[in-house]
C-alpha positions in Angstrom: -25.3 76.4 47.6 -24.2 74.6 44.4 -21.9 72.4 46.5 -24.7 71.5 48.9 -27.0 70.6 46.0 -24.3 68.3 44.5 -23.9 66.6 47.9 -27.7 66.1 48.2 -28.0 64.8 44.7 -25.1 62.3 45.3 -26.8 61.2 48.5 -30.1 60.6 46.7 -28.4 58.6 43.9 -26.5 56.5 46.5 -29.8 55.9 48.5 -31.6 54.8 45.3 -28.8 52.4 44.3 -28.4 51.0 47.9 -32.1 50.5 48.6 -32.9 49.3 45.1 -30.1 46.7 45.2 -31.3 45.7 48.7 -34.9 45.3 47.4 -33.9 43.1 44.5 -31.6 41.0 46.7 -34.5 40.5 49.2 -37.0 39.8 46.4 -34.7 37.2 44.8 -33.7 35.6 48.1 -37.0 35.4 49.8 -39.9 36.0 47.4 -38.8 33.9 44.4 -38.6 30.1 44.4 -35.0 29.1 44.9 -33.3 26.6 42.7 -31.6 24.0 44.9 -28.3 22.5 44.0 -29.3 19.2 42.3 -26.7 16.5 41.5 -27.6 14.8 38.2 -26.0 11.4 37.8 -27.5 9.2 35.1 -25.7 6.1 36.2 -27.2 6.3 39.7 -30.6 7.1 38.2 -30.4 3.7 36.3 -30.7 2.0 39.7 -33.9 3.7 40.7 -37.3 2.0 40.4 -40.2 3.3 38.3 -37.9 5.5 36.2 -39.3 7.6 33.3 -36.8 9.5 31.1 -39.5 11.8 29.7 -42.6 12.3 31.9 -45.3 14.5 30.4 -48.0 15.9 32.7 -51.1 16.9 30.7 -52.8 15.5 27.6 -53.9 18.5 25.5 -52.2 19.6 22.3 -48.9 20.6 24.1 -48.7 17.3 26.0 -49.5 15.0 23.1 -47.2 16.8 20.7 -44.4 16.4 23.3 -45.3 12.7 23.5 -45.0 12.3 19.8 -41.5 13.9 19.6 -40.3 12.3 22.8 -41.3 8.8 21.8 -40.1 9.3 18.2 -36.7 10.2 19.5 -36.6 6.6 20.8 -36.6 7.7 24.4 -39.1 6.0 26.8 -41.9 8.6 27.2 -44.9 8.4 29.6 -47.8 10.9 29.5 -50.1 11.3 32.6 -53.5 12.3 31.2 -54.9 14.1 34.3 -58.5 14.6 35.3 -59.5 16.3 32.0 -57.9 14.2 29.2 -57.5 16.1 26.0 -57.6 19.5 27.6 -59.6 22.5 26.4 -59.7 21.5 22.7 -62.1 18.7 23.6 -64.6 21.4 24.8 -64.8 23.1 21.4 -66.9 22.0 18.5 -65.4 22.5 15.1 -61.8 23.8 14.8 -61.1 25.8 11.6 -57.6 27.0 12.3 -55.7 23.7 13.0 -52.9 23.5 10.4 -53.6 21.1 7.6 -57.3 20.7 8.4 -60.1 23.0 7.1 -62.7 22.0 9.7 -62.5 19.2 12.3 -63.9 18.5 15.7 -61.5 19.3 18.6 -62.0 15.9 20.1 -61.0 14.3 16.8 -57.8 16.3 16.7 -56.9 15.1 20.2 -57.7 11.5 19.4 -55.5 11.6 16.3 -52.6 13.1 18.3 -53.0 10.4 21.0 -53.1 7.6 18.5 -50.0 9.0 16.8 -48.1 9.3 20.1 -49.0 5.7 21.0 -47.9 4.5 17.6 -44.4 5.7 18.3 -44.4 3.9 21.7 -45.5 6.7 24.1 -47.3 5.2 27.2 -50.5 7.1 28.1 -51.6 6.6 31.7 -55.1 7.3 33.0 -54.1 9.0 36.3 -53.4 12.4 37.8 -50.3 13.9 39.4 -50.9 15.2 43.0 -47.3 16.2 43.9 -43.8 16.8 42.6 -40.7 16.8 44.8 -38.5 19.4 43.3 -35.7 19.0 45.9 -34.2 15.9 44.4 -33.3 14.3 41.1 -34.7 12.2 39.6 -37.8 14.2 40.5 -40.2 12.2 42.6 -43.7 12.4 41.2 -46.7 11.0 43.1 -50.0 10.2 41.3 -53.6 10.2 42.6 -53.6 6.4 42.6 -50.5 6.3 44.8 -47.9 5.6 42.1 -44.3 6.9 42.7 -42.4 7.8 39.6 -38.7 8.9 39.3 -38.7 11.3 36.4 -35.4 12.2 34.7 -37.2 15.1 32.9 -40.7 16.6 33.3 -42.7 18.5 30.7 -45.4 20.5 32.4 -48.3 20.7 29.9 -51.1 21.1 32.5 -52.9 23.9 30.6 -55.3 26.3 32.3 -58.8 26.2 33.9 -61.8 28.4 33.3 -62.4 31.3 35.7 -65.6 31.7 37.6 -67.5 34.9 38.4 -67.6 34.5 42.2 -71.1 35.9 42.5 -74.1 34.8 44.7 -75.8 31.7 43.2 -72.9 30.6 41.0 -71.8 27.7 43.2 -75.3 26.8 44.2 -76.5 26.4 40.6 -73.3 25.0 39.2 -74.4 22.2 36.9 -78.0 23.3 37.3 -77.8 26.0 34.6 -74.4 27.5 35.3 -71.6 26.0 33.2 -68.6 26.6 31.0 -69.4 24.2 28.3 -72.0 25.1 25.6 -71.2 22.0 23.6 -72.1 19.9 26.6 -75.3 21.6 27.8 -76.9 23.4 24.8 -79.5 20.6 24.3 -81.0 21.3 27.8 -81.9 24.8 26.7 -84.0 24.2 23.6 -86.4 27.1 23.1 -85.1 28.9 26.2 -83.3 32.2 26.8 -79.6 32.0 27.9 -76.7 34.3 28.5 -73.0 34.0 27.7 -70.6 36.0 29.9 -67.4 37.2 28.3 -66.2 39.3 25.3 -63.5 37.1 23.6 -63.4 34.4 21.0 -64.5 31.8 23.5 -67.7 33.8 24.4 -68.5 34.2 20.7 -68.0 30.5 20.1 -70.2 29.5 23.1 -72.9 31.8 21.7 -72.6 30.2 18.2 -72.8 26.7 19.7 -75.9 27.6 21.7 -77.8 29.4 18.8 -79.3 26.3 17.1 -80.9 25.3 20.4 -81.8 28.4 22.4 -84.6 30.8 21.7 -82.2 33.7 22.4 -78.6 34.1 23.3 -77.3 37.3 24.9 -73.6 37.9 25.2 -72.8 40.0 28.3 -69.7 42.1 27.8 -68.3 44.0 30.8 -66.6 46.7 28.6 -67.9 48.8 25.7 -66.4 46.5 23.0 -65.7 42.8 22.4 -62.1 41.4 22.4 -63.2 38.7 19.9 -61.6 38.6 16.5 -63.3 40.4 13.6 -64.1 37.0 12.0 -66.0 35.8 15.1 -67.8 39.1 15.6 -68.9 39.1 11.9 -70.2 35.5 12.5 -72.3 36.3 15.5 -73.8 39.4 13.7 -75.1 37.0 11.1 -77.0 34.9 13.6 -80.4 36.5 14.3 -81.0 35.1 17.8 -77.6 36.3 19.2 -77.4 39.8 20.7 -74.6 41.6 22.5 -75.1 43.7 25.6 -72.2 45.9 26.5 -71.1 47.5 29.8 -73.0 44.7 31.6 -72.0 42.6 34.6 -73.7 39.7 36.3 -74.2 40.5 40.0 -76.3 37.5 41.1 -77.6 34.2 39.7 -81.1 33.4 40.9 -82.8 29.9 40.9 -85.8 28.1 42.3 -83.7 25.5 44.2 -83.5 23.2 41.3 -82.3 25.3 38.4 -81.5 28.8 37.2 -84.4 31.0 36.5 -82.9 34.5 36.1 -79.8 36.7 36.5 -79.4 40.1 38.1 -77.5 42.4 35.8 -75.7 45.7 36.4 -75.1 48.4 33.7 -71.8 49.9 34.8 -72.3 52.9 32.5 -75.8 54.0 33.6 -75.8 52.4 37.1 -79.1 50.6 36.4 -79.9 47.2 37.7 -82.3 44.8 36.1 -83.4 41.2 36.2 -83.4 38.9 33.1 -85.2 35.6 32.9 -82.8 32.9 31.7 -82.4 29.1 32.1 -78.6 29.0 31.4 -75.5 31.1 32.3 -72.5 30.1 30.2 -69.1 31.5 31.4 -66.3 32.4 29.0 -64.3 34.9 31.1 -60.8 33.6 30.7 -58.6 31.0 32.2 -55.9 30.7 35.0 -52.8 28.5 34.5 -52.7 25.1 36.2 -49.3 25.7 37.8 -50.1 24.8 41.4 -48.0 21.6 41.4 -44.8 23.5 40.8 -45.3 27.1 42.1 -43.3 26.3 45.3 -40.1 25.6 43.4 -40.5 27.0 39.9 -40.4 30.6 38.9 -43.8 31.9 37.8 -45.0 35.4 37.0 -47.6 37.4 39.0 -50.4 35.6 37.3 -49.1 32.1 37.9 -47.7 31.4 34.4 -44.5 29.3 34.5 -41.6 31.3 33.3 -39.5 29.8 30.5 -35.9 30.8 29.5 -35.3 32.7 26.3 -36.5 30.9 23.2 -36.5 27.5 24.9 -39.2 25.8 27.1 -36.7 25.3 29.9 -37.9 26.5 33.3 -35.9 27.7 36.4 -35.2 24.0 37.3 -32.9 21.8 35.3 -34.7 19.1 33.4 -38.2 20.6 33.9 -39.8 22.2 30.9 -43.2 23.9 30.3 -45.4 24.0 27.3 -48.9 25.3 26.3 -51.3 27.5 28.2 -49.5 26.9 31.6 -46.7 29.1 30.3 -48.2 31.0 27.4 -50.0 34.1 28.5 -50.1 35.7 25.0 -51.3 33.5 22.2 -53.3 30.7 23.8 -53.9 28.8 20.6 -53.9 25.1 20.0 -51.4 25.3 17.2 -49.0 27.4 19.3 -49.4 24.9 22.2 -48.5 22.0 19.9 -45.4 23.9 18.7 -44.3 24.6 22.3 -44.9 21.0 23.2 -42.6 19.9 20.3 -39.9 22.4 21.5 -40.2 21.1 25.1 -39.7 17.5 23.9 -36.6 18.4 21.9 -35.3 20.4 24.9 -35.8 17.3 27.1 -34.0 15.0 24.6 -31.1 17.5 24.4 -31.0 17.7 28.2 -30.8 14.0 28.7 -28.1 13.5 26.0 -26.0 16.3 27.5 -25.9 14.4 30.8 -24.9 11.1 29.2 -28.2 9.4 28.5 -27.8 7.0 25.6 -29.0 3.8 24.1 -26.8 1.6 26.4 -28.0 3.5 29.6 -31.6 3.3 28.4 -31.3 -0.5 28.1 -30.0 -0.7 31.6 -32.9 1.3 32.9 -35.5 -0.6 30.9 -36.1 -3.2 33.6 -36.9 -0.4 36.1 -39.2 1.7 33.8 -42.6 2.7 35.1 -45.0 1.0 32.9 -48.5 2.0 34.1 -51.2 -0.6 34.4 -53.2 -2.6 31.9 -56.8 -2.1 33.1 -59.7 -4.4 32.3 -62.9 -2.5 31.4 -66.5 -3.5 31.2 -68.7 -1.8 28.7 -71.5 0.0 30.5 -75.0 -0.7 29.4 -77.3 2.1 28.1 -80.8 2.6 29.3 -83.4 4.8 27.6 -86.7 3.5 29.0 -87.9 5.3 32.1 -90.3 2.6 33.4 -87.6 -0.1 33.0 -85.0 2.0 34.7 -87.3 2.8 37.7 -88.1 -0.9 38.0 -84.3 -1.8 38.0 -83.6 0.8 40.7 -86.5 -0.4 42.8 -85.7 -4.1 42.6 -81.9 -4.1 42.6 -80.2 -5.9 45.5 -77.0 -3.8 44.9 -76.6 0.0 44.5 -77.3 1.4 41.0 -75.2 4.2 39.5 -76.6 6.3 36.6 -74.2 8.2 34.4 -76.0 11.0 32.5 -74.1 12.2 29.4 -74.5 13.7 26.0 -72.5 12.6 22.9 -70.6 15.8 22.6 -69.8 16.3 26.3 -65.9 16.0 26.6 -66.1 15.7 30.4 -68.4 12.7 30.0 -66.1 11.1 27.4 -63.1 11.6 29.6 -64.7 10.1 32.6 -66.1 7.0 30.8 -62.9 4.8 30.8 -62.5 5.2 34.5 -66.1 4.4 35.1 -65.8 1.3 32.9 -62.8 0.1 34.8 -64.5 0.5 38.1 -67.7 -1.2 36.8 -65.5 -4.2 36.0 -63.8 -4.0 39.4 -67.0 -3.9 41.3 -69.2 -5.9 38.9 -70.7 -8.0 41.7 -71.4 -5.1 44.0 -72.9 -2.3 41.8 -74.9 -1.9 38.6 -73.9 1.0 36.3 -76.0 2.5 33.5 -75.3 5.3 31.1 -78.1 7.6 30.0 -78.0 9.9 27.0 -79.7 12.9 28.4 -80.1 14.5 25.0 -82.2 11.6 23.8 -83.8 10.3 27.0 -85.5 13.5 27.8 -88.2 11.9 30.1 -85.5 10.3 32.2 -83.5 13.5 32.4 -86.6 15.5 33.4 -87.6 12.8 36.0 -84.3 13.2 37.8 -83.9 16.9 37.2 -80.8 16.7 35.0 -80.2 20.0 33.3 -76.5 19.7 32.6 -74.0 16.9 32.2 -72.2 15.0 33.5 -74.4 14.1 36.4 -74.0 10.9 38.5 -76.9 9.6 40.5 -76.3 6.8 43.0 -79.2 4.8 44.4 -79.3 2.3 47.3 -82.4 0.3 48.3 -84.4 2.1 45.7 -83.7 5.6 47.1 -81.4 8.3 45.8 -78.3 8.3 48.1 -75.9 10.6 46.3 -76.0 13.2 43.4 -72.9 14.6 41.8 -73.1 17.4 39.2 -69.6 17.3 37.8 -67.0 15.0 36.3 -65.0 12.9 38.8 -61.5 11.6 38.7 -60.9 7.8 38.9 -60.0 8.2 42.6 -63.1 10.2 43.3 -65.3 7.7 41.5 -63.7 4.9 43.4 -64.4 6.7 46.7 -68.0 7.4 45.7 -68.6 3.7 45.0 -66.7 2.4 48.0 -68.8 4.8 50.2 -72.0 2.9 49.4 -71.2 -0.7 48.5 
C-alpha cells in the first residue's frame, strides 16, 4: 500500500512538472510577443534617410524630460507630440506637488519643460505616430502626416487615456454634458447640479475645480470608501457644495437630445434605483495605458502596461524604452513620470554608445537626419459679437469654421497650432474664427455649445458639420478638405 502511494505521488509530481513546463513553453512561444533577431549596425544606419538617434513618442512629463536629457547629451533628439500635446498634466489646474514649485498650473510646467528641451536642441514635431515596424532596425516609424522615420532608439512616453463608463447615453451626450475635463467645461455649469464619477484623487480634484461654478457637486463612489489621499478628502470636506455618495453606480445618462438632463443611479448596497437631475457628468474612473502601437511586438502585462527590465526603462526589444504612465501601473505621478523619462534617455544614450555611436558617426548621419517641418501659421481672429458673426456666416462666399474654446481648456490649446497652420494653408478657401465660449455666452447658447472644444463648419450660411471633440492635424485637414 505504501509502495503504491509512493508510485502515485511520483506520478503526480511528474505530471505537474511535465504539464507545467509545457504550459510555460506554449505561453512563451505563442502567447507572448517574440523578440526577433535584429542586427544592429551603426555604420549601415548612417546611410539611411530620415534618421533619428533618439526618437521620443509622447510629450508629457516623461517625454519632455527624456528630450531634455537626450538633447543635453549632445545626441540628436526628436519628440513627436501626438494628438494630446502635454499629456494629462495639462488637464489639471494647479499642481502642488511638483518638486521645487509650491503651486503652479500644469500647463505652465509642461511649457517650461518644452522650452528647456528645445533650448538644448531637441526638435519638437507636431505630428502623431500611427505605426512602428518592430521587425527591423533602425525601427521604421510612420506618422499621421505620412513621414517615415528610421529610429535608432525609441522612447515610448505615450501615457494613458481616461476610461469611459460604457453606459447608455454616454456616447450620445459626449461633449454635451459628459466629459473628463472639469477645468475645460466647469464654466458651462454655473449654478447647476453636476456629478463626478470616481473615488480617487482625480475625482476629488475634478469636484474641487467644479465647486466655484456649480450649485452642487456630488461625487459618486462605487465602493463604501474613497481611494483619494487623506489631504484631498479633507479638502473636499471643507467645501460646502461638495457631497459624496457611496455604493453608487451610474446606470444610464439621460438627455433631451441636445444636452444631459439627468442620470439614473443604482445603490449597490440597498438595490435601489433613482434618477438625479444634473447638467454635467464628469468622469474620473481611471486610465488605460496607450500601448497599442507596440503591443504586437513588446511584452506587456495583462492590463496593457509595457514591461520594463529590472531597474531600467529597457523593454523586451533592444533600443526601445518606456517611461511614464504607459509602463507605470503603481505610482502614476508627474514627478515619477519625469524621473522615468530621465532614466529612459540615459538608457538610450548608453545603448547607442555601446553599439559604437559617437561624435564622428553622428556627423556622418547629420545630413540624413529627420528634421520635421517649419510650418507657417496664421493667427486666427476672435469673434465675440453674435450679430456680426451671424452676418459673416450668412454673407461669406467661402466656408466658415468656428472654433469654440475656453482659456483653460488644454485640448483647445493643443489643437490651436494645427488650426492656425491650416488657416494659413487654406486662407483663400476658408474663414476661421475662434470663440471664447466662457465669455461669449450668447454665441455659445445660440449654437448649443455646452462643452469645449467644439468645431462648427458652415457652408452657404448653413451648418454643414459639427464636431464635439479635439481633432488631430490630419483630421482637421480632412474636415476642411471635405467642404472647400
